[in-house]
FIMARKOL-821363 format. One record per residue (C-alpha): z negated, x, y. Coordinates in steps of 0.5 Angstrom, whole numbers. Layout:
BEGIN
REC/pz/px/py
REC/Z/X/Y .
...
***
This chain:
BEGIN
REC/pz/px/py
REC/283/-252/-292 .
REC/287/-256/-297 .
REC/285/-263/-299 .
REC/284/-261/-306 .
REC/279/-256/-304 .
REC/275/-261/-300 .
REC/275/-266/-305 .
REC/273/-261/-311 .
REC/267/-259/-306 .
REC/265/-265/-303 .
REC/265/-269/-310 .
REC/261/-263/-313 .
REC/255/-264/-308 .
REC/250/-269/-307 .
REC/252/-271/-300 .
REC/248/-277/-298 .
REC/241/-277/-295 .
REC/235/-281/-299 .
REC/232/-283/-293 .
REC/235/-289/-289 .
REC/239/-288/-283 .
REC/234/-291/-278 .
REC/228/-286/-281 .
REC/232/-280/-280 .
REC/229/-275/-275 .
REC/235/-275/-270 .
REC/232/-270/-265 .
REC/230/-265/-270 .
REC/223/-265/-269 .
REC/218/-264/-274 .
REC/211/-267/-275 .
REC/208/-260/-276 .
REC/211/-254/-274 .
REC/211/-249/-279 .
REC/209/-241/-278 .
REC/215/-236/-278 .
REC/214/-233/-285 .
REC/218/-227/-285 .
REC/217/-225/-292 .
REC/215/-228/-299 .
REC/209/-224/-299 .
REC/207/-227/-292 .
REC/209/-234/-295 .
REC/204/-233/-301 .
REC/199/-231/-296 .
REC/200/-237/-292 .
REC/199/-241/-298 .
REC/194/-238/-302 .
REC/198/-236/-307 .
REC/197/-228/-306 .
REC/194/-228/-313 .
REC/198/-226/-320 .
REC/197/-229/-327 .
REC/196/-223/-332 .
REC/195/-222/-339 .
REC/188/-220/-342 .
REC/186/-219/-349 .
REC/183/-225/-353 .
REC/176/-223/-356 .
REC/175/-224/-364 .
REC/169/-228/-365 .
REC/165/-227/-371 .
REC/161/-232/-376 .
REC/156/-233/-370 .
REC/161/-235/-365 .
REC/160/-228/-361 .
REC/165/-223/-360 .
REC/165/-217/-365 .
REC/163/-211/-363 .
REC/166/-205/-365 .
REC/163/-199/-362 .
REC/161/-196/-355 .
REC/167/-192/-351 .
REC/166/-185/-348 .
REC/164/-188/-341 .
REC/158/-193/-345 .
REC/162/-199/-345 .
REC/163/-204/-351 .
REC/169/-204/-355 .
REC/170/-211/-358 .
REC/175/-213/-363 .
REC/181/-217/-361 .
REC/186/-222/-364 .
REC/193/-219/-365 .
REC/197/-226/-365 .
REC/194/-229/-358 .
REC/193/-226/-351 .
REC/190/-229/-345 .
REC/193/-231/-339 .
REC/188/-230/-333 .
REC/188/-230/-325 .
REC/187/-223/-322 .
REC/182/-226/-317 .
REC/178/-231/-320 .
REC/179/-229/-327 .
REC/180/-236/-329 .
REC/183/-237/-336 .
REC/190/-241/-335 .
REC/192/-241/-342 .
REC/192/-237/-349 .
REC/199/-237/-351 .
REC/202/-233/-357 .
REC/202/-225/-357 .
REC/210/-226/-356 .
REC/209/-229/-349 .
REC/211/-226/-343 .
REC/208/-226/-336 .
REC/212/-228/-331 .
REC/208/-227/-324 .
REC/209/-229/-317 .
REC/213/-223/-315 .
REC/218/-224/-320 .
REC/219/-231/-316 .
REC/220/-228/-310 .
REC/226/-224/-313 .
REC/229/-230/-316 .
REC/229/-234/-309 .
REC/231/-228/-305 .
REC/238/-230/-303 .
REC/235/-237/-300 .
REC/229/-234/-297 .
REC/233/-229/-293 .
REC/238/-234/-290 .
REC/238/-236/-283 .
REC/234/-243/-282 .
REC/230/-242/-289 .
REC/224/-245/-289 .
REC/218/-246/-294 .
REC/217/-253/-294 .
REC/212/-253/-300 .
REC/208/-248/-304 .
REC/202/-250/-308 .
REC/198/-249/-315 .
REC/196/-254/-320 .
REC/190/-255/-324 .
REC/187/-249/-322 .
REC/194/-245/-322 .
REC/196/-246/-329 .
REC/202/-249/-326 .
REC/205/-247/-319 .
REC/211/-251/-315 .
REC/215/-249/-309 .
REC/220/-252/-305 .
REC/225/-248/-300 .
REC/229/-252/-295 .
REC/236/-249/-292 .
REC/238/-253/-286 .
REC/244/-253/-282 .
REC/245/-257/-276 .
REC/251/-261/-277 .
REC/251/-263/-269 .
REC/254/-256/-268 .
REC/261/-257/-271 .
REC/262/-265/-270 .
REC/257/-268/-265 .
REC/253/-270/-271 .
REC/246/-271/-270 .
REC/244/-271/-277 .
REC/242/-264/-281 .
REC/244/-262/-288 .
REC/239/-259/-292 .
REC/239/-255/-299 .
REC/233/-255/-303 .
REC/231/-250/-308 .
REC/225/-252/-312 .
REC/222/-248/-317 .
REC/216/-249/-322 .
REC/212/-244/-326 .
REC/208/-245/-332 .
REC/202/-240/-333 .
REC/198/-244/-339 .
REC/203/-242/-344 .
REC/206/-249/-345 .
REC/212/-249/-340 .
REC/218/-245/-337 .
REC/220/-242/-331 .
REC/225/-247/-328 .
REC/229/-246/-321 .
REC/234/-251/-319 .
REC/238/-254/-313 .
REC/240/-260/-309 .
REC/243/-262/-303 .
REC/238/-268/-303 .
REC/232/-269/-298 .
REC/226/-270/-303 .
REC/220/-274/-301 .
REC/216/-275/-307 .
REC/214/-273/-314 .
REC/219/-278/-317 .
REC/225/-275/-313 .
REC/223/-268/-315 .
REC/223/-270/-322 .
REC/230/-274/-322 .
REC/233/-269/-317 .
REC/231/-263/-322 .
REC/234/-267/-328 .
REC/240/-268/-324 .
REC/241/-261/-323 .
REC/240/-259/-330 .
REC/246/-264/-332 .
REC/250/-261/-326 .
REC/249/-254/-328 .
REC/245/-253/-322 .
REC/239/-251/-326 .
REC/236/-245/-329 .
REC/230/-244/-334 .
REC/227/-238/-336 .
REC/222/-238/-343 .
REC/216/-233/-343 .
REC/219/-229/-348 .
REC/221/-221/-348 .
REC/228/-222/-346 .
REC/225/-226/-340 .
REC/226/-220/-335 .
REC/233/-220/-336 .
REC/234/-227/-334 .
REC/231/-226/-327 .
REC/238/-223/-324 .
REC/241/-229/-327 .
REC/236/-234/-324 .
REC/237/-230/-317 .
REC/245/-231/-318 .
REC/244/-238/-319 .
REC/240/-239/-312 .
REC/246/-235/-309 .
REC/251/-239/-312 .
REC/247/-245/-309 .
REC/247/-242/-302 .
REC/254/-241/-302 .
REC/256/-248/-305 .
REC/252/-251/-299 .
REC/256/-246/-294 .
REC/262/-248/-297 .
REC/260/-256/-297 .
REC/259/-255/-290 .
REC/265/-252/-288 .
REC/269/-258/-292 .
REC/265/-263/-288 .
REC/266/-260/-282 .
REC/274/-261/-284 .
REC/273/-268/-285 .
REC/269/-269/-279 .
REC/275/-266/-275 .
REC/280/-271/-278 .
REC/280/-277/-273 .
REC/282/-284/-275 .
REC/283/-290/-271 .
REC/279/-297/-271 .
REC/284/-300/-275 .
REC/284/-294/-280 .
REC/277/-295/-280 .
REC/277/-303/-281 .
REC/282/-301/-287 .
REC/278/-297/-290 .
REC/272/-302/-290 .
REC/277/-307/-293 .
REC/279/-302/-299 .
REC/272/-300/-301 .
REC/270/-307/-301 .
REC/276/-311/-303 .
REC/276/-319/-304 .
REC/277/-321/-311 .
REC/284/-322/-314 .
REC/283/-329/-314 .
REC/280/-330/-307 .
REC/285/-335/-304 .
REC/283/-340/-309 .
REC/276/-339/-308 .
REC/272/-343/-303 .
REC/269/-339/-297 .
REC/262/-341/-299 .
REC/263/-338/-306 .
REC/258/-332/-308 .
REC/263/-327/-309 .
REC/266/-328/-302 .
REC/260/-328/-299 .
REC/258/-322/-302 .
REC/264/-318/-300 .
REC/263/-320/-293 .
REC/256/-318/-293 .
REC/257/-311/-296 .
REC/263/-310/-291 .
REC/258/-312/-285 .
REC/253/-307/-288 .
REC/258/-302/-288 .
REC/261/-304/-280 .
REC/253/-303/-278 .
REC/253/-296/-281 .
REC/258/-294/-277 .
REC/255/-297/-271 .
REC/248/-293/-272 .
REC/245/-287/-269 .
REC/247/-283/-275 .
REC/254/-284/-273 .
REC/254/-282/-266 .
REC/259/-278/-264 .
REC/263/-278/-270 .
REC/264/-285/-272 .
REC/272/-285/-272 .
REC/273/-279/-277 .
REC/274/-278/-284 .
REC/267/-275/-285 .
REC/264/-281/-282 .
REC/268/-286/-287 .
REC/265/-281/-293 .
REC/258/-281/-290 .
REC/258/-289/-289 .
REC/260/-290/-296 .
REC/255/-286/-299 .
REC/250/-289/-294 .
REC/252/-296/-297 .
REC/252/-294/-304 .
REC/245/-291/-304 .
REC/242/-296/-299 .
REC/246/-302/-298 .
REC/244/-309/-301 .
REC/238/-311/-305 .
REC/237/-305/-310 .
REC/231/-304/-314 .
REC/227/-297/-314 .
REC/229/-295/-320 .
REC/236/-297/-319 .
REC/237/-293/-312 .
REC/234/-287/-316 .
REC/239/-288/-321 .
REC/245/-289/-317 .
REC/243/-284/-312 .
REC/241/-278/-316 .
REC/242/-279/-324 .
REC/249/-282/-324 .
REC/256/-279/-321 .
REC/258/-284/-316 .
REC/265/-286/-317 .
REC/264/-290/-310 .
REC/263/-284/-306 .
REC/269/-280/-310 .
REC/273/-286/-308 .
REC/271/-286/-301 .
REC/273/-279/-300 .
REC/280/-280/-303 .
REC/281/-286/-299 .
REC/278/-283/-292 .
REC/283/-277/-294 .
REC/289/-281/-295 .
REC/288/-285/-288 .
REC/286/-279/-284 .
REC/292/-275/-287 .
***
């Protein structure tokens, strides 16, 4: 694998974890084992999403507020006047009204969701982490994780995870959105920021509820397939980085390059806050190399890149907003520089 290939794929991927090293489950245990769900239908049944949103006519109201009766059909059922510019979206189990959009609104049901996410659902190691309805079913959101254990190729005890999120609106006020990220998501704020990042990097697809919506289903499914292939390529590149060995001296040189002293450092006093800041950050980076997350891979180019990413996301005093912005919303030049320096030292 060439250096250019490694660089292109790793920089394009959101490679760093969101949780600190000390909070990762290095043994792979999960707090609550999830059931084996072999199909999208089984997933829907397990999470109570077996119902579908369906279209129903909107009855015209007369002057008295009651439906306008047109007559009785051959079976003795009443026939009411219906509107032509609106339709009603209801659940086909409780018949709860979810929304009353315009007549051009195209229903995108949960069966179509299964077609979109099939490429990742069918992958080994795929697991539905979350599937829920909001506001009585007016919105549905879900998250599927595709986890690959890194320990198999480099002794790295940390898992890498691709998350594919989707959110469907059934009230007429939003689109169906599907997107992917290599970040592990723990809260709604991370969900929203990861979705914005996916949109900025082209890992996002939105389908409006219009008549050409069915034609876009295959495009969204293709995006999910591309995300899965990108994830596999990213892991192959990360494996290559972990196979490139470095010495302790090279690792120390990497730290000095990534966190250099100011140009005028020789003229500064040792207690100058800029000198102290450099030594503090270098100490954090060295501590990351000694942590459990680097066990077995601490002298590899992959460890250099991962430690730099850990420092960028969690090292030092950062506000929550600053951490989210640096981790998800902005392209990290620090991480790109770390990759370049690691490859140079391990060449």
